[in-house]
TIFI-736121 format. One record per residue: residue in one letter; x, y, z of N, C-alpha, C in turn. Coordinates in steps of 0.2 Angstrom, whole numbers, plus 5000, padded with zeros to 4 digits. Atoms other than C-alpha are relative to their C-alpha. Layout:
# TIFI-736121
aXYZXYZXYZ/...
END
This chain:
# TIFI-736121
x499849945003529865104710499750065004/x500349944997528565214718500150015008/x499850004992529265174736500750035001/x499349974999530965264733499950055006/x500049964994531165344750500550065000/x499549955001532765444746500050024992/x500049985007532665544730500450064999/x499749945001533465694722499850034993/x500349975005532965814709500349994993/x499750025006534265774696500750034998/x499449975002535665894693500550005006/x499550004996537365884702500550054998/x499449955002538866014703500449974995/x499650035005539865994687500750005003/x499350004999541665944690500450054996/x499649955003542966074686500249984993/x499750025007543665974671499450004995/x500650005004541865964664499950074998/x500149935002541666154665500550024995/x499449975004543366184657499949974993/x500150035007542966054643499550034996/x500649975003541266134639500250074998/x499849935002542066314639500450004994/x499650005005543366264627499849964993/x500250045006542366154615499750054995/x500249965006541966224598499449954996/x500650035003540266174590500249984992/x499850025007541166164573500749964999/x499450045000542766064578499849935003/x500150074998542465884578500449975006/x499550034994543965844589499850035006/x500249974993543465964603499349975002/x500750034997541665894603500149935002/x499950074998542365714604500450015007/x499749994993543465774619499550025005/x500549984995541965854627499649945002/x500450064999540965694625500449955005/x499750054996542365584633500150035007/x500049984993542465704648499350005003/x500750014997540565704650500049925002/x500150074999540665514649500349985007/x499750014994541965504663499750035006/x500349974994541165624674499349975002/x500750034999539465544672500149935004/x499850064997540265374677500250025008/x499849984994540965464692499450025005/x500649984996539365544698499549945001/x500450064999538465384696500249965006/x499750044995539665294707499950045007/x500149974994539465434720499350005003/x500750014998537565424720500049935004/x500150074997537765234724500450005006/x499750004994539065264737499650045006/x500349964996537965394745499349965003/x500650044998536565264747499350014996/x500649995004535365324734499749944996/x500350065004534165204725499850024993/x500249985007533865304709500550054998/x499449975003535165374697499850054994/x500049955006535365524685500750014998/x499349985002536865574675500250075002/x499849944997536865734685499850064995/x500149955005536265834669500650024997/x499349985002538065834664500150024993/x499949985007537765854646499650064998/x500449945001536666004648500450075002/x499849934997537066194650499650025006/x500549994995535566204661499549955000/x500550054999534066104666499550004994/x500450005006533166164650500350004994/x499749995006534466174637499949944995/x500250055004533966004630499550024995/x500649985004532366084623500350054995/x499849955005533166234615500549974995/x499550035004534566134608499749954994/x500350065004533366004600499550034995/x500649975005532166134590500350054996/x500049945004532166254576499550055002/x500549944999531366424578500250045006/x499849964995532266494593500750044998/x499549965001533466634590500450025006/x499649994994534866624603500450065000/x499649945000535566794599499650055004/x500449954996534266874611500049975007/x500150024993534166864630499349995001/x500750014998532566784636499850045006/x500249964994531466874648499649955005/x500550044996530266814662500249995007/x499750014993531366814678500250065003/x499749954996531766934691500249975006/x499750054995532966844702500150045007/x499949984993532966874721500749975002/x499350034998534766854728500049975007/x499850034994535266734741500650055003/x499549964997536366824754500749994998/x499350015002537966744748500150004993/x499950015007537666754730499750074997/x500349945004537466914719500150004993/x500050015007537666844702499549954998/x500450065002536666724691500349984993/x499950025007536766624675499450004997/x500750005003535466644662499849934998/x500350075001534366494661499849984993/x500250015007533766514643500250074997/x499949945004534466634630499749994993/x500450015006533366654615499350025000/x500749995000531666704609499849964993/x500350045005530466614597499950054994/x500049965006530666694579499749974995/x500350045005529866554569499649955004/x500350064997528766404572500549965003/x499550044996529566294585499849934997/x500050075002529866124577500649965002/x499550044997530865974583500549984994/x499550025005532465934573500449945003/x499750064997533065794585499749985007/x500250014993532665704601500350045005/x499749964994532865804617500549965004/x499550044995533765664627500349944996/x499750065004534265544613500850005001/x499350004999536065594616500249985008/x499850024993535965554635499849935002/x500350064998534865404637500449945000/x499650065001535965264630500549995005/x499450014995537465294641499850005007/x500250004994536465324656499749935002/x500350074999535465154654500549955000/x499550055000537065064650500450005006/x499649994995537965124665499750015007/x500349984993536765164679500049935004/x499950064996537065044694499349985003/x500650024998535165044697499550044996/x500649965004533465124691500250074998/x499849935002533865274681499450054999/x500549955001532865434680500350054995/x499849945005532865564666499550065002/x500449944998532265744670499950044993/x500149965006531465854657499750065002/x500449944999530866034657499350004998/x500849995002528966064658500050044994/x500249965006528266134642499850075003/x500349934998527566274653500650055002/x499449954999529366344655500150054995/x499849965006529466414638499650064997/x500349955003528066524633500250075002/x499849944997528466664645500850024998/x499349995002530366644641500150024993/x499950005007530266634622499650054997/x500549955004528866754618500250075001/x499849935000529366924613499550044996/x500549965004528067054608500450044995/x499749975006528367124591500549954996/x499650055004529366974586499649935000/x500350075000528566804592499350014998/x500749995002526766874589499950004993/x500150015007527166874571499949934997/x500050075002527266684571499449975005/x500550034995526166644587499550065002/x500549954998524566744590500050015008/x500150004992524666704609500549955003/x499550044996525766624622499649935000/x500350065000524466484622500149964994/x499850035006524866444604500749975000/x499350024999526666434608500149945004/x500050054995526366324623499849934996/x500350065003525366204612500649964996/x499450035004526866174600500549975004/x499550034996528066154614499849945004/x500350064997526966034623500049944996/x500050065005526865924608500749974999/x499350025000528765914607500249965006/x499850034994528965874625499649935001/x500450064999527565744625500349954995/x499750055004528365654610500649975003/x499450034996529965644620499949965006/x500250054995529165574635499849944998/x500350075002528265444625500649964997/x499450045002529965394617500449975005/x499650024994530765384634499649945003/x500450064997529365264640500049944995/x499950055005529465164624500649965001/x499450035000531265134626500249975007/x499950044994531165074644500250045006/x499949964994531465224655499549995006/x500550024995530665174672499850065005/x500249944996530665354680500150064996/x500049945004530265514671499850055004/x500249954996530265674680499950074995/x500149935003529565844673500250055005/x499849954995530365994681499650074998/x500549955002529066134682500050065005/x500049944995529566294692499550054998/x500449955002528366394682499350005004/x500650004996526866344694500150045006/x499949954994527666454707499750074998/x500349935002526966604696499350005002/x500750004998525166544701500050005008/x500050004992525766544720500150075002/x499749944998526566714721499650064997/x500449955002525366864719500450054995/x499749965005526666974710500149974993/x499950045006526966844697499349994996/x500750015003525066814694499950074996/x500149935003524967004690500450014994/x499550005006526466994678499749964995/x500350055005525666844669499450044997/x500649965003524066944667500250064996/x499849955004524967094661500349984994/x499650025006526067004649499649964995/x500350045004524866884642499250024999/x500849985000523066964645499649945002/x500450064998522566794652499950005008/x500250024993521666754668500549955003/x499550054998522966664679499749935001/x500350074999521766524683499949974993/x500050035007521466494664500749984998/x499350025002523366494662500249945004/x499950064996523466374676499749944997/x500350065003522266254668500449984994/x499650025006523266264652500649975001/x499350034998524866224661499949935002/x500250074998524066074669499949964994/x500250045006523366014652500749984996/x499450015004525066034644500549955003/x499650054997525965934657499749935000/x500450065001524565804657500149964993/x499950035006524865784639500649955000/x499450045000526565724642499949935004/x500150064996526065604656499649954997/x500550055003524665524646500449974994/x499650035006525865504631500549955003/x499650064998527065404642499649945002/x500450064999525665294648499849964994/x500250035006525065264631500649964996/x499550035003526765224624500349945003/x499750064996527265104638499649944999/x500350065001525964984633499949955006/x500250044994525364934650500549995005/x499450014995527064944659500350085001/x499949934999526965134663500650015005/x499449984996528565214670499750045006/x500149964994528565304687500050084997/x500149935003527965484682500050055006/x499949954995528465634693500050074998/x499949935002528365824693500450035006/x499649974995529565934703499850084999/x500249934999528966104709500550045004/x499649964995530066244716499950074998/x500149935001530166434716500650034997/x499449985003531766454706500649985003/x499350034997533566394708500550024995/x499549985005534966484699500650035004/x499449984996536666494708499850025007/x500349984993535666504725499550055000/x500549955000534466634719499349974999/x500750025001532566624718499650064997/x500449945002531166724711499350005002/x500650004998529566674719499949975007/x500150024994528866644736499249995002/x500750014998527266584745499949925000/x500250074999526466414750499649984994/x500450035005525566294739499250015000/x500749994999523866354745499650024994/x500349985005523366444730499849954994/x500150045006523566304718499949925002/x499950074998523566144729499449964998/x500650045002521766084726500049984993/x500050015008521766104707500649964998/x499450035002523566054705500149925002/x499950064997523665904716499549954998/x500550045002522065834711499949984992/x500150015007522165844692500749994996/x499450025003524065824688500049925000/x500050085000524165634682500749975001/x499350024998525765594691499949955006/x499950044994526365464704500350035005/x499649984995527465574713500150084999/x499949925000527665764718500650015004/x499449984997529365824722499950075002/x500249934998529065984732500550035004/x499549964996530166124738499750015007/x500249994993530066134757500650025005/x499449994996531766194763500050065004/x500049944995531266364771499350035000/x500649984999529866474775499650034994/x500349985007529566534757499549954997/x500450065003528766364754499349995004/x500650014996527366384767500049945004/x500150054995526666254778499849934996/x500250075003526266064774499250005000/x500750005000524366104776499749994993/x500350015007524066114757500049924998/x500050075002524565934756499449955001/x500650044999522865874762499749994993/x500350015006522365894744500349944995/x499750055004523565764738499649935000/x500450065000522665604732500449945004/x499750064996522965444743500449964996/x499650045004523765354729500750034997/x499449965003525165484726500650005006/x499549994996526865504734500250075000/x499849934999527465674741500849995002/x499349994998529365694741500250065003/x499949934996529765824754500750024999/x499449975001531165934748500250045006/x499949974993531765974766500850025000/x499349995000533665984762500250054995/x499949955005534266144754500649994996/x499450005005535366134738500350075000/x499849935000535566324740500550035005/x499749984994536366344757500649955002/x499450054998538066264763499849975007/x500150024993537366244781499749934999/x500350075000537066054784499449995005/x500650014996535366014790500149955006/x499950064995535265904806499549954999/x500550065001534465734806499450015005/x500649994996533365784821499550054997/x500549955003532665934812499649974994/x500350045006532265824796499549955003/x500550054997531465694807499450045003/x500649964997530365824816499650034994/x500549975006529765904799499749944997/x500450065003529365724792499549995004/x500550024996528365694807499450055000/x500549955001527465864805499649984993/x500350025006527065814787499649945000/x500450064999526465644792499450015003/x500749994997525065724801499550024995/x500549985006524365784784500049944995/x500050055005524965644772500349945004/x499850064997525165464778500849994999/x499250005000527065424782500249954994/x499850055006526965274769499950044993/x500149965006526565414756500550054999/x499549955000528065514759500749984999/x499350015001529865524754500450065001/x499649954998531365634756500550024994/x499649985005532465734744500350075002/x499849935000533465904742499450044997/x500549965003532266044737500050014993/x499949995007532966064720500749974998/x499350035002534566014710500550055003/x499449964997536266074715500350044994/x499849965006536566144697499550004995/x500549995005535066194688500350044994/x499649985005536266294678500749975001/x499350045000538066224674500450035006/x499649974995538866354686499949985007/x500150034994538066274700499850055006/x500249964994537366334717500750015005/x499449984996538566414731500149955005/x499850054995538966244739500649964997/x499450045002540566134738499749934998/x500250075001540465954731500049965007/x500050034993540965904749499350015004/x500749984996539365994756499449964996/x500550035004538365924741499949935002/x500050074998538765744745499849995007/x500250014993538565764764499250015000/x500749995000536765824760499749944997/x500350065003536465684749500049945004/x500050064995537065554762499550015005/x500549984995535965644775499349984998/x500750025002534465614764499949935000/x500050075001534865434761500049975007/x500050034993535265404780499350015003/x500749994997533665484786499549964997/x500650045004532565394773500149935003/x500050064998533265234779499849995007/x500350004993532965274797499350005001/x500849995000531165324794499649944997/x500450055004530665194781500349945000/x499750075000531865054783500449994993/
END
């Protein structure tokens, strides 16, 4: 499992019929909910087949049952009032995209408590139908404090962002433990929030909004994610799944919100996160150089996100081979793998690429990985 050379972050563009079914579904109409589930099932079977045809060796359901990559959490808890727009992002526009979809709507108005499993509605169908090893993606607990915390409201329940993070981390860790116990062999935490510690403007916003030293907040974030990874190992009873974390700088319809290399966090992050695999955004100059990868421990895999899910232009095999060779001067080639830099649909509306382009990029990832690693 740890030697998967072609990987992907998890989400794929939703087919038009799935978007239409979700738009017309009523949460109070049993029949429309059943129609939506049938459409989800059919579309997931289709995306699993396309992953296999493209030559991938690890499979997700495309996150087709979610509104966005984080919606499983908000939908599974009480304490979030979805009548409010969450804060915490200032999106930068890609040249071709001037709109966005909201990643999370809501603020914490009461104690956050679990009311059901986060991925309990996803896992059985995926495990029963995946043509190979299946991967489940989960949002990092670190995503939510800055999004859900509203001064004057949330602070009546939680004295600080840290208290809110502790409750969210407990819920995410319980979910990861449940996944490990039921046999998921690959669990990935998606953690774009680490880019706040990379980009100076976001470090200052974090300090202003929370009153915390960014380095202290970074320590808390790492501890929250390690809580989940440790829970998976403990629940697996000696047969631990492959544990991975994905880092990017925002991905919403081709838009982004942070920039900068991994230099500011590399030594602390790579040496203390208890994962097997780092999936790292490296598709353009905003990601910096490969030099910070020198801090990655020798027993970890770095999945190079060299192929852009944001842009329609197809990368060349020659350029990918050149960049893999550059990275291999820092990290041994046997400790590298290849993927897109992020998902193709972190929000259901998807990035500004066509399905044809999406699968051309996935085939390119698989083809280059076979050429490099066999």
